[in-house]
Every structure is written in structure tokens, then in C-alpha cells.
N, C-alpha and C positions, 0 to 999 in steps of 0.2 A: 450141525450149525448151519444157519441160513447161508453164510458166505462160502460153505463147502459144497453146496448142492450141485454146482456145475463142474466140479473138479472130477476128472476121470478117475475111476477106481484104480487104474494102474498107478497113478501118481500117489494115491493114498497108500498103496502097497509098498511103493518105493520109500515113502515116508516112514512107514512102520519099520522096515528092515534097514533103512539107511540112516535115519536121523535119531531114532529112539535108542541111543547108545548108552543109556543109563540103566543099570540092572540092579534092583534091590536084592541084597543077600545079607542074611544075618552074619555071615562069615566074612564079609568083605567091607571095606571102607565105603560108606555111602558116596564118597567123592571119587572112588576109583571108577571112572566112567568107561567100563569095559563092555563091549557089545556081547550079548549072548548070541546073536545072529545078525549079521549085517553084510551088505555088499561091500566090496573093497572101497576104501576112501576115494581112490582115483576114478571110480566109476560113478560117483554121485556128486551132486552140486557142480555140474559142468554145463548145464543149460539154464536158461531163465525159468523154464518150467520146473526144473528141480528146486530152484529157490522159492518159487511160488508154493510148491507143495510143502517145502520145509517150514516156511513161516506159518502156514496154516496149522502145522503140527504144534506150534507153541500156543496158538489160540485154543486149539483142542485141549491142550494140557491144562489151561486155565479153567476150562469147563469142569474139571474133575470135582467131585463132591469134597475131596480133601483140600481143594483150593477154593476158587470163587463159586463153585457150585453149592458150597455150604460152609465149610469150616473157617475160611478166611474172614468171613463176615460174622459168623456165629460166635466163635471163641472170644474175641475181644468184647462182644456185647454181653455174653453171659458172665464175663469176669467183671462187668461194670455194675451200674446201679439202676439202669432203666429196664432191666429184664430180671424177672424172678422165676424160679423153677417150679414146675408143677409137681404134684405128688409122685408121678411116675417118671420123672426126668431121668434120663440115662445117658444119652450121647452128650459128650462134653461136660458131664456132671462133675467130674473130678476137678476140672479147671474152674467151673462155677463155684465150687466149694473150697477152692484153694488147698486141695490136698492131692493134687496130681503128682505123679512121679514117673520114672522111666519104666515102671512095671504096671502102670495104669491099664485097665482093660482096653479101653479105646485109645490106641497109641497115636494120638493126634500129633504129638511131637515128632514121631518117626515119619509120619506121612507128610507133614509140612516140609521137613528137611529133605526127604527123598524126592518129592514131587517138584519142589521149587528148584532144586539143583538139577533135576532132569530138564526142566524148562530152560535153565541157564545154559546147560550143555547144548541144547538145541540151538540157542541163540549164538553160542560160541562157534558152533560149526558154520553157521551162516557168516558170521563176522570174519572168521579166519580163513574162509575159503578163497582160493585163487581163481578169479573169474574175470574175463575181459569181454564185456558185452559187445556183440557184433555190430549193433546199430545205435544211433543216438536215442531212439525210443526205448530200446532195450536197456540202455544205460540209465535212462530216467526211471524206468520201472525197477531196475536192480537197486539203484540208490534208495528208492522208496522202501523196498524190502529191507535193505541194510539198515536204514533209519529205524524201521519198525523193530528190527532185532535188537538194536542198541536200546531203544526205549523200553521194550519188553524185558530185557535183561535188567535194566534199572529198576523197573517195577518189582521184579522178583527179589532183587537184593534189598529193596526198601521193605518189602513184607518180611523177609527173613530177619533183618536187623531189628524190626519192631517186635517180632515174635520171640527172638532168642537173645536179645540184648536190652539192657536198660536204655531209657530214652537219651537223646543226645546230650542234654545238660546234666545228666546224672553225675558226671565229673566236670570240673571247670573247663578242661580242654578236650573232652570227649575221648579220653585215652583208655577208657574201660573196654573190655573185650566185646567185639562185635561178632561177625561171622567170617569164615574164610572167603576171600576173594579168589575165585578160580576163573581165569580167562582163557585157559588152554586145556585141552583134554590130555591128561598125562596119567597113565595107570600106575605109575610109581610114586605119584605125588601124595604126600600126607601133610596137608597144609595146616598151619596154625591159624588161630583166629586173628584176623586183623582188628585194629581198634575201630570203635564206632566212627571216629572221625575219618579214618581211611575208607571205610565202607561208604559213608556219605559222600566223600570226595569222588569215589567211583560212580556212585549213583548220579550225582550231578553231572559229571563228565559224560556219562552215557546218555542222559537225557539231552544234554546240550548237543551232542553229536547227532542224536536222532532228530532233533529240531532242525539242525543244519541240513540233513540229508532228505528229509521228507518234504517234498514239494507238490505232491499230488493229493487231491481230496479222495478219501476212501469211499468205497461203494456204499458203506453204511457205518453206523457207529459201533459195530462189532469189531472194527479194525482200529489199530493205533493210528494216530495222525499227529501232525505237528501241534495242533491245538490240544490234543489229549496229553501229549508230552509236556506242554507248557502248563496245563492245568495240574497234572500230577507233580510237576516240579514246584508249583506254588505250594502244594501240600508239604513237600520235602523241606522247602525253605521255612515254612511255618514251624515244622517240628524242630528245625535247627535254630529257630529264633533269628533267622536272617530276614528281618521284617521288610527291608527295602526290596530285596529280590522277590520275596513272596508277593508283595504288592505289584511289582512289575510284571511277573508272570501272570498273575490273575488278571491284570489290566489288559494284557495282550490277548488273552482269551475272550474277555468280555468285549473288547473293541473289535474283534474279528467279525462280529455280527453273524456268525455261523450257527449260533445256538440261542435259544430263548427260553425264559421261564414259561412253562405252559400255563394256560388259564386255569383258574381254580376249579372250574367245572370239569376239567380233564384230569385233575390230580389223581383220581382213583385209578386211572388206566395208564399211569406213567411208565410202568414196566410190563404191562400186559394189555393186549396181546403182543405188542412190540415195544422196544425201547423208544421213548419219545424224543422229540427234538431237543429236550433239555439235557439228555444224557450225552455227554461228550465221548465217553468210552464205556463199554459194558460187555457182558457176556450174553450171547444169544442162544436160546434153546428153542427146539422145535418139537413137534409131536413124535418124531423119530429119533431125535438126538437130545436127550435130557438125562439127568441123573435119577429119574424115577423117584422112588420113595426116599432117596437120599438128597433130594432137592432142599434148599434152604427153607422154602415155605412149609415143608412138612414138619419142620421142627416146631412150628408155631400153631398150625391149624388143627382143628379138632378131627378133621378127616385124615390127618397124618399122625405123627407121633405126639404132637401137642405137648412137647417137653417144657416149653418156656412160655411165659406170659408177660404182658407189660406191667411194670410196677405202677402202683398208685402215685408214687412220687413223680413219675413222668407224666401220667395222665393229668395230674394237678396243674401242670404247666400250660394246659390247653384251655383257651376260652371256649365256651359252649358254641360259639359261632365259627370256630376255626375249622376250615375244611379238612385239616389233618385228622379229624375224628374218623374220616373214612378209612383210616389205617387200622381201625379196631372194630371188632364185631362182638356183640353180646352173645354169651353162651349160657343158656339156662341151666346147664349142668355144672357150672362153676358156682362158687360161693365161699363165704367165710374169708379166711386169709388169702385165698386165691383170687378174690375179686369176682368180677363178672365179665371181663373182657378178654378176648384173644387178639393177637396180632393178625391183621388181614392185609398187610402191605404186599403180600404175594398172593393175590386172590384167586388164582386159577383153580378150577374145580372140574369135576366130571370128566368128560373125554379129553379135556385140555389140561388136566392137572399136571403140574410140574413143568409147565412151559413158560412160566414167568421169567422174563429176562432179568439179569442181575446187573445193577449199575456198579461200575468201578469208580467213576467220578462224574459228577453232573454240575450244571451251571450254578445251582443253588449253593453248593459247597464252595465254588470258586468265589461267589459274592461274599460268603461268610469268611473265607480265607482272607479276602482283601479287607473286610471289615476288621478282623482281628489284627492284621498287619498294620492297618491305618491307625487303629487304637494305640498300638505300641509306638508308632511313629509320631504320636501326638496330634494326629489329624482326626479329632473327635467328630467333626461334622461329616467328614467323608465316611467314617466308620458307621455313623448313624444312618446315613443315606443308604449304604449297602445293606445294613441290617434291616432297615425298613422296606427295602426292595423285596427281600425274601418274606418278611413278616406280612406285609400288606397283600401279597399275592394270596396267602392262606387266610388272612384275617383282615379284611378290608377296613373294618372299623377300629382297628388297633389304635390306641392313643399314641401320640407322638412321644418319642423317647427324648428326654432332656438330660439324662444322667451323664455324668462325667466320671473320670477316675475308675476306681474299683467297681463301682456300681454299673458303669457302662460295660466293662469287661464281663461282668456277670450276665448282663443282658445278652451279649454276643454268645457266650458259652451256653446259655440256656436255649438260645435260638438254634444252636447246633444240635442240642438234644431234641428239640421239637422236630426239626426238619430232617436230620440225618439219622434218627434212631433206627436201629436194626440194620444199618448199612456198614457196620464194622468199625465204628469209631470209639465205642464205649470206653474201654479202659485206657486207650491212648490219650484221650482228651483229659483224663484224670491225672495220669502219671506225668505227662509233659509239663503240667502246672504244679507238680509236686504236692498234690492234694491227697489226703487220706481217702480211702474208699469207704463211704458211709452209705449203707443201704437202710433207708428209713422204712421201707416196705420190704421185709426180708422173710423169705421162706426157706433159706438155706442155713446150714449149721454155722456158717461164717457170715456175719453181718457188718463187720468192721475190720479193715486192714489198714493199719497206719503206714504212712509213707515215711521212709522207703521200706520196701520189702522185697526179698529175692523172688517171691512167688508171683510178682507182677510179670515175670517172663517165664517161658517154658524151659525145660531142661534140654541140653544137647542129648540126642538119642544115645542110649548106652552102646548101641551097635557101633556108632562112630567112635565113641570114647574108648571102647575096649580094644579097637584095632589101630587107632591113630594116637600114638604117644604125644603128639604135638597139640592135641585138642584139650583145652581147659574146660572143665565142666562148670556150669553156673553154680554159684553158692546155694546151699540148701538142698541140693539134689544128690 
């Protein structure tokens, strides 16, 4: 990662043996956070340099192909309507076809569970450590790191509760099962699933604590920041349908003036070779530090696995003059039901292949979050202004939007599809509005899934269920 370049190898070694205290084993509870090999607790996280190394370990964890390197974005999109599978589709195929199980060949459920809880354990170690900074500058830097740990833990819990639990309003009081909240490392612990409401309360509390503690601007947008936490919190509130707070958080980020929608002529290079100034927080890859053939881009491009293609339904939403056509590339080897386009949102090729950086949240989404929140608050004019800010950047001749009511909401949701496609929002934007999944351009065995359906979430891994009597499996698995 670019932000690890100057860290001494010594600290990375300490990180590996001192912080990575989660060990996957089919014979152990995934949440039994027992070290396979580690230095004694009292010998680590005692200096500011220890904390700097430890927080980098969480960023490194997010890079994994099982997380933001690939599957965190890929799975919700292939479960949606804007992606269709190619004839040779393999990775994530079971989830795209809604026939996944705990015995599926590609055990994405297991990897999500294990890797996210490993990142959470790393954050817990930082948050729970006893450290008294020796100087005022050290205190400021330590509080920044602590704030990052809180916000990163919140992000991990938000991803887990989206993946393994039905959306917030699935029940009237969000009392349905979420995921276990683990805030301390305890090898004897066999936690039950907290409710979705309890998980969201923890997520919001962690983001708020992170916002309070982070007072320093990060060296680049590969680090968590106050504004990144606010932006992500706007997303959390949106999913919770807390429209007032979603608007407030989005407004705080927009008014910070630290980010801008890049000009349309730069749209093609938003994530390559570097994250643009539009990206508030993302994952950075380099020539020497990337997931290789497991990079998200390889799932779409002809020079990779090419498993997935854009649906004609999505392409039909784009005007011929919309700059977002640069996200697609014609492939003469495609045809028939598979169309003629491939996704080219991750364009790296040749010697630089797999070095596209991956956005976690960017300013365009924040504008659309605020547009959606304003719509529900009855501020139609404000919603239209935010919608058009995003649309006109891509499509300068777009006609004015005059719609109100349901028609305006449809405009906003379609703009999310145009702007945020292939960035991991697919199925979540469908289920949180309690819509049926309808694939009008379908190359999978399953083209229609009525809402509600237990298959909109993944199963709790059987390794956890088998050894933890307190864990309740999701229905249908």
C-alpha cells in the first residue's frame, strides 16, 4: 500500500506477530481470537510507533481480495440487476444464482466472516490498549489513530450486518438477528447474534467516537478521516432511514470543501492510476502490493476472468453523450444474450494491471445520499439540486428534473445505478426499499426473486454454527 512504503519492516513484523491474533480453524469458533504465534500482550502497543504499525494492519486487511480487494464490492452487485454473468462465470456464481450454501465451492461467507472479524479484533486491540502518550504531539497522533480504529471497526460491522442480516427495516423495530458485537478479545466467548438495531447503535457510536477523535488531515485518501467517517455515517443513516441525520452528515462532508467532483474529462481515471480528489476514502494498490489476478477488475475484464458483464438494463439508463460510457468497452468476442460490452471501470492493463484503486466512498455518493434524504424530508428542490449536481457532471445537456413524489425517488435511485454501478451497492439499494429483484436482461438461472427472501443475505458459516451453540443460522440455510 502506498501509505506503508516508508514503514520500517521491523514494525510490519511486529504487526504480523503482535496484532494478527485471529486464526482461522475449522475446529474453532471464528470468534475465538486466539493467537497462533504472538509476542506477549505487555510487550506490544506500548509506543506510538506500535500503534502506527497496528492501524496500518487494519488498512492492509481491507485490501484482501476477500474484502475490498474484490468480494465486498462484487457480491452485492452480482446479486443485483446491473450485472449479468458470462458463460464461464465461476467466482461468486452461487450467490449470483441465488443457490449459495455453506458448502458452496467458493466459501465467500466464511471469508467475509473470518476476515472482517480479524479486522475488528485488530481495532479492538488498539481501542482497548492502555497507553499514555508522553507529549502533546504524541497525544494528538494517538487520538487520531484511536479515532481511525473506531471508524474502521464501525465500517467492518456495517459490512457484516449488511452481508449476514436483513436490512434495518425488515422488522418494524430492527429486532431481527444481526451479527455478534465483539468488543473485547476473550477466547472463552461464544457470543450470540445481537439484533440489527443493537449493531447499528454500535456502528453509529463508533463512527461518532471516531469523528470526535480525528482532528488531523490524513496523508492521502487511503486513510480514514473525520470526513470519511461522516460520509460513511451518512450511508448508515440512509440505510436506517434516519433521513435528518443522513442529510446532516452528508452536508458536513460537502461543506468541508476538502473534496470535489472531478471534471468529466477526468472521469475515466477516477481510480487509476491514483484515487482522485473525489474519493473520500478508498483502498490503494501499487505494483508491488495488490491482489493480482484476484483484483476486482479481473472479474470483469477480458484479460482477467471476465466472469461478469453489464446488463442491458443498466446501459439503457445512459444517454449517448453521458461520459459514464467510458466505464464500458466493446468486445468483438461477445454477442447474443451477452451483449457487446464489458465493464471497464477498473481499466489497468499491461504492466500496471491490478493496480486500480478501489473506492469505499466518494463525493458523488454523498451528494446522492443527501438527495435521497432530502426527498424523504420533503425538500424536493434540494433533492433535485443534489441529483443534478451529479448528473450534469456526467451529462451536461441533461434536461431539468421536474418530477416530484415517487417519480423523483425513481430518478434518484436510477442515478445511483448510473453513478455507483460496480461499487458494491447493487442488492442493498433493492432490499432496503423492499423491492423484488427483477432482472430484465438475465443470463442466470434465477431472474426474479420476490421480496422478502432469505437468500438476500448470506449464511452464517457452518464452522461458527457447529461450535457456537449461541449462534442462530439464517433461515433457508
